C-alpha positions in Angstrom: -20.2 -20.8 11.1 -16.5 -21.3 11.9 -16.0 -23.3 8.8 -17.7 -20.7 6.7 -15.6 -17.9 8.2 -12.3 -19.6 7.6 -10.1 -18.5 4.7 -8.5 -20.8 2.2 -4.9 -19.8 2.2 -3.6 -22.8 0.3 -3.9 -21.3 -3.2 -3.5 -18.1 -5.1 -0.6 -16.5 -6.9 -0.8 -13.0 -5.4 0.7 -11.5 -2.3 1.2 -13.9 0.6 1.5 -17.2 -1.4 5.2 -17.5 -0.6 4.6 -17.6 3.2 2.8 -20.3 5.0 0.9 -18.6 7.7 1.6 -19.7 11.2 -1.3 -21.0 13.4 -1.5 -17.7 15.2 -1.4 -15.7 12.0 -4.1 -17.9 10.5 -6.2 -17.5 13.6 -6.0 -13.7 13.3 -6.8 -13.9 9.6 -9.9 -16.0 10.1 -11.1 -13.8 12.9 -10.8 -10.7 10.7 -12.4 -12.5 7.8 -15.3 -13.7 10.0 -16.7 -10.1 9.9 -18.1 -10.9 6.5 -20.9 -12.8 8.3 -22.1 -9.4 9.6 -21.8 -7.9 6.2 -23.4 -10.7 4.3 -27.0 -9.4 4.1 -25.9 -5.9 3.2 -22.9 -6.3 0.9 -22.2 -8.5 -2.1 -19.2 -10.8 -1.9 -16.9 -8.6 -3.9 -17.7 -5.7 -1.7 -16.5 -7.3 1.6 -13.1 -5.7 0.9 -14.6 -2.2 1.1 -15.1 -2.7 4.8 -12.7 -5.4 5.9 -9.5 -4.0 4.5 -9.8 -0.4 5.9 -11.2 -1.6 9.2 -8.2 -4.0 9.6 -5.9 -1.0 9.0 -7.9 1.1 11.5 -7.6 -1.5 14.2 -3.9 -2.0 13.7 -3.3 1.7 13.8 -5.4 1.9 16.9 -3.3 -0.8 18.6 0.0 0.8 17.5 -1.0 4.2 18.8 -2.4 3.1 22.1 0.7 3.7 24.3 0.8 7.4 23.4 -2.9 8.0 22.7 -3.6 9.8 25.9 -0.9 12.4 25.3 -1.7 12.9 21.6 -5.4 13.2 22.2 -4.8 16.4 24.2 -4.5 18.0 20.8 -8.2 17.5 20.6 -8.4 20.8 22.6 -6.7 22.6 19.7 -9.5 21.7 17.3 -9.2 19.8 14.0 -8.3 23.0 12.1 -4.9 23.1 13.8 -4.1 19.4 13.8 -2.5 19.2 10.4 -0.3 22.3 11.1 1.1 20.4 14.1 1.6 17.1 12.3 5.4 16.9 12.9 4.9 17.6 16.6 2.1 15.1 17.0 4.1 12.5 15.1 7.0 13.0 17.5 4.7 12.6 20.5 3.1 9.5 19.0 6.5 8.0 18.2 5.1 7.0 14.8 5.0 8.6 11.3 1.2 8.8 11.8 -1.1 9.9 14.7 -4.7 10.3 15.8 -5.6 13.4 17.6 -9.3 12.6 18.3 -10.4 11.5 21.7 -11.6 8.2 20.4 -10.2 4.6 20.3 -12.0 1.4 19.4 -12.8 0.9 23.0 -14.2 4.3 23.6 -16.3 4.1 20.4 -18.2 1.2 21.9 -19.1 3.3 24.9 -21.6 5.4 22.9 -23.7 3.2 20.7 -26.3 5.9 19.9 -23.6 8.2 18.4 -21.5 5.5 16.7 -21.8 7.0 13.2 -20.8 10.5 14.2 -18.0 9.3 16.5 -16.4 6.9 13.9 -16.4 9.7 11.4 -14.6 11.9 14.0 -12.2 9.1 14.7 -11.2 8.8 11.0 -10.9 12.6 10.6 -8.6 12.6 13.6 -5.8 10.7 11.8 -2.7 12.4 10.4 -3.0 13.5 6.7 -0.8 10.6 5.5 -3.1 8.0 7.1 -6.4 9.8 6.5 -5.6 10.1 2.8 -5.4 6.4 2.4 -8.5 5.7 4.4 -10.5 8.2 2.3 -9.2 6.7 -0.9 -10.6 3.4 0.4 -14.0 5.2 0.4 -14.3 4.5 4.1 -16.5 7.5 4.9 -19.1 6.2 2.5 -18.9 2.7 4.1 -19.4 4.2 7.6 -22.6 5.8 6.4 -23.8 2.7 4.6 -23.2 0.5 7.7 -24.8 3.0 10.0 -28.0 3.0 7.8 -28.0 -0.8 7.8 -27.6 -0.7 11.6 -24.4 -2.9 11.6 -21.7 -0.2 12.2 -21.6 -0.8 15.9 -21.4 -4.6 15.4 -18.5 -4.2 13.0 -16.6 -1.9 15.3 -17.3 -4.3 18.2 -15.9 -7.3 16.2 -12.7 -5.5 15.2 -12.2 -4.3 18.8 -12.0 -7.9 19.9 -9.1 -8.6 17.5 -5.7 -8.0 19.3 -3.3 -6.5 16.7 -0.9 -4.9 19.1 2.7 -4.9 18.0 3.7 -7.0 21.0 1.3 -9.7 19.7 1.6 -9.3 15.9 4.9 -7.9 14.5 5.0 -5.6 11.5 6.2 -8.5 9.4 3.4 -10.8 10.5 0.8 -8.0 10.1 2.1 -7.5 6.5 1.6 -11.3 5.8 -1.9 -11.3 7.2 -2.9 -8.1 5.4 -1.5 -9.3 2.1 -3.5 -12.5 2.4 -6.6 -10.5 3.0 -5.9 -8.6 -0.1 -5.5 -11.8 -2.1 -8.7 -13.3 -0.8 -10.8 -10.2 -1.4 -9.3 -9.8 -4.9 -10.3 -13.3 -5.7 -13.8 -12.6 -4.6 -14.0 -9.3 -6.6 -13.1 -11.3 -9.8 -11.1 -8.4 -11.2 -10.0 -8.5 -14.8 -6.7 -10.4 -14.9 -3.7 -8.1 -14.5 -5.8 -5.1 -13.5 -4.6 -5.0 -9.9 -2.1 -7.9 -9.7 0.8 -9.2 -11.6 1.0 -13.0 -11.0 3.2 -13.8 -8.0 5.3 -16.3 -10.0 6.0 -13.6 -12.6 7.1 -11.1 -9.9 9.3 -13.7 -8.2 11.0 -14.5 -11.5 11.6 -10.8 -12.2 13.0 -10.2 -8.7 15.3 -13.3 -9.0 16.7 -12.0 -12.4 17.0 -8.5 -11.1 18.9 -9.4 -8.0 21.0 -12.2 -9.6 24.8 -12.0 -9.1 24.5 -8.5 -7.6 27.3 -8.6 -5.0 26.1 -5.3 -3.5 23.3 -7.1 -1.8 25.7 -8.9 0.5 27.1 -5.7 2.0 26.3 -5.6 5.8 23.6 -3.1 6.9 23.3 -1.7 3.4 20.3 0.4 2.4 18.8 0.0 -1.1 15.9 1.7 -2.9 13.4 0.2 -5.3 10.7 2.0 -7.3 7.5 0.9 -9.1 5.9 3.7 -11.1 2.6 1.7 -11.4 2.7 -0.1 -8.1 -0.9 -1.2 -7.8 -1.5 -2.9 -4.4 2.3 -3.2 -3.9 2.9 -6.8 -4.9 6.2 -6.2 -6.7 7.6 -4.0 -3.9 6.6 -6.6 -1.3 8.3 -9.5 -3.1 11.5 -7.5 -3.6 11.6 -6.7 0.1 11.0 -10.3 1.1 13.7 -11.5 -1.4 16.3 -9.1 -0.1 15.5 -10.1 3.5 16.3 -13.7 2.6 19.6 -12.7 0.9 20.8 -10.3 3.6 18.7 -9.9 6.8 20.8 -6.9 7.8 20.1 -5.0 4.6 17.1 -2.7 4.2 15.0 -1.9 1.2 13.3 1.4 1.0 10.1 1.2 -1.1 8.9 3.9 -3.5 5.8 3.8 -5.7 3.0 5.6 -7.4 -0.5 4.4 -8.3 -3.4 5.9 -10.1 -6.3 3.7 -9.0 -7.6 5.0 -5.6 -8.4 1.6 -4.0 -5.1 0.0 -5.1 -3.2 3.1 -3.9 -5.0 2.8 -0.5 -4.1 -0.9 -0.2 -0.5 -0.3 -1.0 -0.1 2.7 1.2 -1.7 1.1 4.2 0.4 -2.0 3.6 3.5 0.1 4.0 2.1 1.5 7.3 1.4 -1.9 8.6 4.9 -3.2 7.7 6.8 -0.2 9.2 7.8 1.3 5.8 7.7 5.0 5.0 4.2 5.1 3.5 4.6 8.7 2.4 6.8 7.3 -0.5 3.7 5.7 -2.0 2.2 8.6 -4.0 -1.2 8.9 -5.6 -1.6 10.0 -9.2 -0.6 9.3 -12.7 3.2 8.9 -12.9 3.2 10.3 -16.4 1.5 13.6 -15.7 2.0 13.9 -11.9 5.5 12.6 -11.2 5.5 12.0 -7.5 9.2 11.2 -7.3 10.6 13.8 -9.7 14.4 14.1 -9.6 14.8 10.9 -7.5 17.0 7.9 -8.6 16.8 4.4 -7.4 18.9 1.2 -7.1 16.3 -1.0 -8.7 13.0 -0.6 -10.6 10.2 -3.0 -11.2 7.0 -2.3 -13.2 4.2 -3.8 -15.1 3.7 -1.4 -18.0 0.2 -0.7 -19.5 0.5 -3.4 -22.1 -1.8 -2.9 -25.1 -2.9 0.6 -24.0 -2.4 3.9 -25.9 -1.4 7.2 -24.4 -3.8 9.5 -26.3 -5.5 10.8 -23.2 -2.2 12.2 -21.9 -0.7 13.1 -25.3 -0.7 16.9 -24.8 1.2 16.7 -21.4 3.8 14.2 -22.7 4.5 16.2 -25.9 4.8 19.4 -23.8 7.4 17.8 -21.6 9.3 16.4 -24.6 9.3 19.8 -26.3 10.2 21.9 -23.3 12.6 19.7 -21.4 14.3 17.5 -23.9 16.9 15.3 -22.3 16.4 17.2 -19.0 13.0 15.4 -18.9 12.0 11.8 -19.4 11.4 11.7 -23.1 14.4 13.4 -24.7 15.1 10.4 -27.0 11.8 10.9 -28.8 8.2 9.6 -28.5 6.7 6.4 -29.7 3.4 6.1 -31.5 0.4 7.1 -29.4 -0.7 3.5 -29.6 2.5 2.2 -27.9 1.9 3.0 -24.2 4.3 0.3 -22.9 7.3 1.8 -24.7 6.4 5.3 -23.4 6.2 3.7 -19.9 9.7 2.3 -20.2 11.1 5.6 -21.3 9.9 7.3 -18.2 12.0 4.9 -16.1 15.3 5.6 -17.8 16.2 8.9 -16.0 15.5 7.1 -12.7 18.9 5.4 -12.5 22.5 5.7 -13.7 22.7 4.2 -17.2 26.0 2.3 -16.8 24.3 -1.1 -16.1 20.8 -2.4 -16.4 19.0 -5.7 -16.3 15.6 -6.5 -17.6 13.1 -9.3 -17.3 10.1 -9.8 -19.5 6.7 -11.5 -19.1 3.6 -11.9 -21.3 2.2 -8.8 -19.6 5.3 -6.8 -20.5 6.6 -6.6 -16.9 10.1 -5.2 -16.6 12.9 -4.9 -14.1 15.9 -2.5 -14.1 19.1 -2.6 -12.0 21.1 0.5 -11.7 24.7 1.0 -10.6 25.7 3.3 -9.1 22.5 5.1 -8.1 22.3 8.7 -7.0 21.0 8.8 -3.5 17.4 9.6 -3.1 17.0 13.1 -1.6 15.9 13.1 2.0 
């Protein structure tokens, strides 16, 4: 059983391949992955991620919030209708950008086996809007019902409750490595169409190396930089950029911004930001063409894998409207390419994101690009 439950971390070109997991990190990873043995008779292999990824996030958030849980849970008396209105106050009390106002923890969920389904739903609803949104995009409520009907929900909660993911045991950086390796493994099992959710790790690393090459600003002490990916997927490009900057200048910090249209990929990226201590609210859901989640913001760097080979006919009306009404005040003042040329349109929307005095680009067979801007207008607070 132990051999079956272990994860092969020696291959793969997606998130996590740069870092050799420590023995402790590998132990945590294998423990989490062993939950698949409970899922095996009720889920296909490519569906393991539907449970393991969101429950890994739930358990980590449960551990992070534990020190202030008793105080925050007093908000349970206010009722769910008032929780969201008090989100800033609750976040302050929790000492985190997220919170859970329900009376439940993983430990208390196990105290009532007969009502496990109802209580887990209540626990998920008790999270702050920014965390709850990602969990819902995972499709977690449906998975809770599915496991309850299969009579394995209690067992899954019990198994995750045994995994110690407290920050004193697993740092944000380590948690990020473990989670990214889980993402890689589950993506391999799902056998996704190449490039649908991941840009090959080697391509990303090449792009980041070219993008950051000979940029003296990166050596400045305690400097803060911003990077944006308008089609961030599960966040691979943002993660590599952050790792690379940390190697160049440990005192610098990279603030990550992104937008993603696919619900599951968005959920993975947003929760990854939570687990690594980044501001997850800067990962926005929606189509960056028609629902610009970072309108008016400018960034130091940009990375993207444009929709190579795709047209933009489905959004033609909205794009032409912006072009006609906003001109150079919008993103498409220079004109529009043929509707069959989605990748050029994608590149156009990045131009207003940075000052135009200096840029650097890197290409790949999948039409990935990078852009360096100098100087950049600060991102509004």
